[in-house]
C-alpha positions in Angstrom: 88.0 9.5 91.5 84.7 8.0 92.7 83.3 4.9 90.2 82.0 1.4 90.6 78.9 -0.7 90.3 76.8 -1.8 93.2 77.4 1.0 95.5 76.3 1.3 98.9 76.4 5.0 100.0 77.4 5.1 103.9 75.5 7.5 106.0 78.8 9.7 105.8 80.5 12.6 104.0 82.2 11.1 100.3 84.1 14.1 98.8 85.0 14.4 95.3 87.6 16.3 94.4 87.6 15.1 90.7 85.1 12.6 88.8 82.2 11.0 90.3 81.1 8.2 87.6 77.8 6.2 88.8 77.5 2.7 88.6 74.7 0.4 88.6 72.9 1.8 91.5 71.7 5.5 90.9 70.4 6.4 94.3 71.9 7.4 97.5 69.6 7.0 100.3 71.7 8.1 102.8 74.8 10.7 103.4 76.5 13.3 101.4 78.5 13.7 98.6 80.6 16.4 98.4 82.2 17.9 95.4 85.2 19.7 96.8 87.7 20.1 94.0 89.3 23.5 93.0 89.6 22.6 89.1 86.4 22.1 86.5 83.9 19.6 87.4 80.8 17.8 86.0 78.0 16.8 88.5 76.6 14.2 86.6 72.8 13.2 87.0 72.7 10.6 89.8 69.6 10.7 92.9 71.5 12.0 96.1 70.4 12.8 99.5 72.7 15.5 99.9 74.8 17.4 97.9 77.2 20.1 98.4 79.1 22.1 95.8 82.8 23.6 97.5 85.8 24.8 96.8 87.4 28.0 95.9 87.0 27.5 91.8 88.9 30.7 90.6 88.5 30.2 86.4 87.5 26.8 86.8 83.6 26.1 86.3 81.0 23.6 87.7 79.2 21.8 84.8 76.0 20.1 86.3 74.7 17.3 84.2 74.0 18.8 80.6 70.0 16.6 79.7 70.3 14.9 82.7 68.3 15.0 85.6 69.7 15.7 89.3 67.6 14.4 91.6 68.1 15.3 95.4 65.9 13.8 98.9 67.4 16.0 101.3 69.5 19.2 101.2 71.8 20.9 98.3 74.3 23.2 99.7 76.2 25.4 97.1 79.1 27.4 98.6 81.7 27.2 95.8 83.5 30.1 94.8 84.8 31.8 91.5 86.5 34.2 90.1 85.6 34.1 86.1 84.4 30.3 86.4 80.7 29.9 87.4 77.6 27.1 87.6 77.1 25.9 84.6 73.5 24.8 84.1 73.0 24.3 80.4 69.7 21.7 79.4 69.6 20.5 83.3 67.2 19.7 85.8 67.4 19.8 89.4 64.7 18.0 91.3 63.7 18.0 94.6 62.0 14.6 95.2 62.3 13.6 98.6 59.2 12.9 100.7 59.9 14.7 103.8 60.1 18.4 104.6 62.8 19.7 102.1 63.9 23.6 101.1 64.7 24.1 98.0 67.9 26.3 97.4 68.2 29.7 96.3 70.5 29.4 92.9 70.7 30.0 89.0 68.7 27.0 88.1 68.1 25.6 84.3 64.6 23.5 84.8 63.5 23.3 88.7 61.2 20.5 89.3 59.5 19.9 92.5 58.0 16.2 93.2 57.3 13.7 95.4 54.5 12.2 98.0 54.9 14.8 100.6 52.0 14.3 103.2 52.0 16.3 106.0 55.5 17.7 105.1 56.3 21.5 103.5 58.3 22.2 100.7 59.8 25.2 101.6 61.3 28.3 98.9 63.8 30.6 100.3 63.6 34.0 101.7 65.9 35.5 98.5 65.4 34.2 94.9 65.3 31.1 93.4 66.3 32.1 89.3 64.8 29.7 86.8 66.3 29.8 82.9 64.2 27.0 82.1 60.9 25.4 83.7 59.4 25.4 86.7 57.5 22.3 87.6 55.9 21.7 91.1 53.9 18.3 90.5 54.5 16.9 94.5 51.2 15.8 96.1 50.2 16.5 99.9 47.8 15.7 102.1 48.3 18.5 104.8 51.4 19.7 103.5 52.3 22.4 101.0 54.6 24.7 99.0 55.6 27.2 101.8 56.4 30.5 99.6 57.8 32.2 102.6 58.9 35.8 101.5 61.5 34.9 98.7 60.9 35.6 94.8 60.8 33.1 91.9 62.5 35.1 89.3 62.0 33.7 85.2 64.9 34.6 83.4 64.9 32.9 80.6 65.7 33.3 76.6 63.6 31.0 75.5 59.7 30.1 76.0 59.1 29.0 79.5 56.6 27.1 81.8 55.0 27.2 85.3 53.6 24.3 85.7 51.5 23.7 89.3 49.4 21.2 91.0 45.5 22.8 91.0 46.7 25.9 93.7 49.9 27.0 94.4 50.9 30.3 96.2 54.2 32.5 95.7 55.3 35.3 97.9 57.1 37.0 94.4 57.4 36.7 91.2 59.3 38.2 88.3 58.8 38.0 84.7 62.0 38.9 82.6 62.0 36.2 79.8 64.1 38.0 77.2 63.7 36.0 74.1 64.0 38.1 71.0 61.2 39.2 69.6 58.9 38.5 72.4 58.9 35.6 74.6 56.5 34.7 77.5 56.1 32.4 80.8 53.1 30.2 80.4 51.1 29.2 83.5 49.8 25.5 83.3 48.0 23.2 85.5 46.3 25.1 88.2 45.7 28.4 89.3 48.4 30.4 90.8 48.3 33.4 93.3 50.6 36.0 94.1 50.7 37.4 97.8 53.6 40.0 97.2 54.9 41.5 94.2 54.6 40.8 90.8 57.0 42.2 88.4 56.8 42.5 84.6 60.5 43.4 83.4 60.5 41.5 80.3 58.2 38.8 78.0 54.5 37.8 79.0 52.9 35.2 81.7 50.5 33.5 79.5 47.7 32.4 81.7 46.1 30.2 79.1 43.3 28.1 81.0 44.3 29.1 85.1 43.6 32.0 86.9 46.5 34.3 88.6 45.1 35.6 91.9 46.7 39.1 93.3 46.4 39.2 96.9 45.6 42.2 98.3 47.9 44.7 98.2 49.9 43.3 96.0 52.4 45.6 94.0 52.8 45.5 90.3 56.0 46.8 89.1 56.7 48.2 85.7 54.1 46.3 83.3 54.2 47.5 79.9 53.2 46.4 75.6 56.8 44.9 76.1 55.9 42.7 79.6 51.9 41.9 80.5 49.3 39.0 81.4 48.2 37.6 78.9 44.5 36.8 79.4 42.8 36.1 76.7 42.1 32.4 76.9 39.8 30.6 80.1 42.3 32.0 82.6 41.7 35.8 83.9 43.8 37.9 86.0 41.9 38.0 90.0 42.9 41.1 92.3 41.3 41.3 95.5 39.2 43.7 97.6 39.7 46.0 95.0 38.3 49.5 95.6 40.8 53.0 94.8 41.8 52.7 90.7 43.6 49.5 90.6 45.1 48.3 87.2 44.8 45.3 85.5 48.0 45.0 83.2 46.2 42.2 80.8 46.5 42.0 77.3 45.8 39.4 74.3 48.5 37.3 72.9 49.9 40.7 70.8 48.9 43.6 72.2 48.9 45.3 75.6 44.8 46.1 76.5 44.7 46.6 79.9 42.1 47.9 81.8 41.9 50.1 85.8 39.1 50.1 87.8 37.8 51.8 90.4 34.8 50.7 92.6 32.7 52.3 95.1 32.5 49.2 97.4 35.4 46.6 97.8 35.1 43.4 95.9 37.2 40.9 94.2 37.2 41.9 90.5 37.9 39.0 87.8 39.5 40.6 84.4 40.1 39.2 81.3 40.3 40.4 77.3 39.9 38.6 74.0 40.3 39.5 70.4 37.1 37.6 69.6 33.3 39.4 69.9 31.0 36.8 70.8 28.0 39.3 70.6 26.8 40.0 67.2 27.2 44.6 66.7 25.8 46.7 64.5 28.7 47.1 62.7 32.2 45.4 62.9 34.2 47.4 61.1 33.8 50.6 63.1 34.7 48.8 66.6 37.4 48.2 68.9 38.3 44.8 67.9 38.3 43.8 71.8 36.3 42.1 74.1 37.1 43.0 77.9 35.6 40.5 80.9 34.4 41.7 84.0 33.3 40.1 87.3 32.7 41.5 90.4 32.6 39.2 93.9 30.0 41.6 95.4 27.7 43.5 94.3 29.5 47.1 93.5 26.6 50.3 92.7 29.2 52.4 90.1 32.4 51.5 88.8 34.6 53.3 86.5 36.3 51.3 83.8 39.3 53.1 82.2 39.9 51.1 78.9 43.2 51.5 76.9 43.5 50.2 73.4 45.6 50.5 70.4 45.8 51.2 67.0 46.6 47.8 66.2 43.1 46.7 67.6 40.8 49.4 65.8 38.9 47.7 62.8 39.0 49.0 59.2 36.8 52.3 59.9 36.9 52.8 63.6 37.9 56.5 63.8 39.6 57.5 67.0 38.7 61.2 66.6 35.1 60.6 66.4 32.3 59.9 69.5 32.3 55.9 70.6 29.8 53.7 72.7 30.1 51.5 75.2 28.2 48.4 75.2 28.0 46.4 78.5 26.6 42.9 77.8 25.0 40.4 79.8 21.5 39.4 78.2 22.0 42.2 75.9 23.6 45.2 75.1 23.7 48.4 77.7 25.1 50.9 75.0 26.1 54.3 76.5 27.9 57.2 75.1 31.2 58.2 76.2 32.8 60.3 73.6 36.0 60.5 71.8 39.2 58.7 72.7 41.8 60.2 74.9 45.7 59.7 73.0 48.9 60.0 74.5 52.7 57.9 74.6 51.1 55.8 71.6 47.9 54.4 72.7 44.2 55.3 73.0 42.1 55.4 76.3 38.3 55.3 76.8 36.6 55.5 80.3 32.9 54.6 81.3 32.1 55.4 84.7 29.0 54.5 87.0 28.4 51.1 85.7 26.5 48.8 88.0 27.7 45.4 88.7 25.9 42.4 90.2 27.6 39.9 92.5 29.1 36.9 90.2 27.7 38.1 86.5 30.1 39.0 84.2 30.0 41.7 81.7 31.2 42.0 78.6 32.5 45.1 76.8 32.8 46.7 73.4 33.7 49.4 72.6 32.8 51.1 68.9 31.8 54.7 67.5 28.4 55.8 68.1 25.8 53.3 66.6 28.4 50.4 65.6 27.6 48.3 68.6 23.7 48.5 68.3 21.9 50.8 66.2 19.0 53.3 67.7 15.4 51.8 68.1 13.5 53.7 65.6 9.3 53.7 66.3 7.1 54.3 62.7 3.6 55.5 63.5 1.9 54.5 60.4 -1.7 55.5 60.3 -4.2 52.6 59.9 -6.7 54.0 57.0 
């Protein structure tokens, strides 16, 4: 048992096989505290330098401070073994709060926080998986340092709403969204733009961009998007995919429906895409349209883009007919309307395709779909003789 007040910790290893009760000093600026018992143990809220959790625990569990913050300025080593016991992380926060270079340990976290004034030093993610059941907050500051993503995965696997908060721009190698909240959960992106360099896995729950862009680098693999797991890009935050030529899926939707678009370009360009349930420019007949507006922008001139839009029965206005001919309205300063035929229907969803769309670099085009003449009535010229 370790307890007391006014304790100065040595630059050495301190083994704790039972309880650690912090005194009036709440920070160890040097040394390692090792929780090495074989029975049940609780790791209290405290600012540790290095911390190790070890021991053959069998059916006993190690509980990380419920409702508290375990601050770590150095290393976090987890080598305890269990049969039916486990690490209990309910309502706990692990905060990597050093000022030097630091490595994040592969672990099942509840809340994970990375803070500290890092200067030129990096914080490095592991090559395996960091799992987060709660919120991931990265608010460290750097001069020339950064959060080094390596080749590992950050996996959100909570059962209630989660947040991913980043400063300005942050890159992750692999990102998994597996939020299994009953009725549909989400991971909300806050603070700044996020880039995924290698793999995005959408298993369960939504990734809500709010006002922040998500960039998928060229060659990023997007796995298993569905109506149960997709990217909400209905606000200011958009999905950007780099160097698009061949048919590329943008697995986006609104807060309630999965309404992706697939783009094929005649020339490579970075494509920025979103979708909103709000139609910003007036149409001729709001009762005969698909109640969605896709936004598409290219980073370079593209002479011909093919866009395949997907929507659901829930997106149809009251008088829209899915068995009637449709128009494609392409808005920049006014609607450019062309016929696109009748929607295709398969596996419970509808699609419409428009080919040969010319895109000017840096221009955002807004797309609306509707039955013939619902977007814009044809002009009728009257030639009236003057007597």
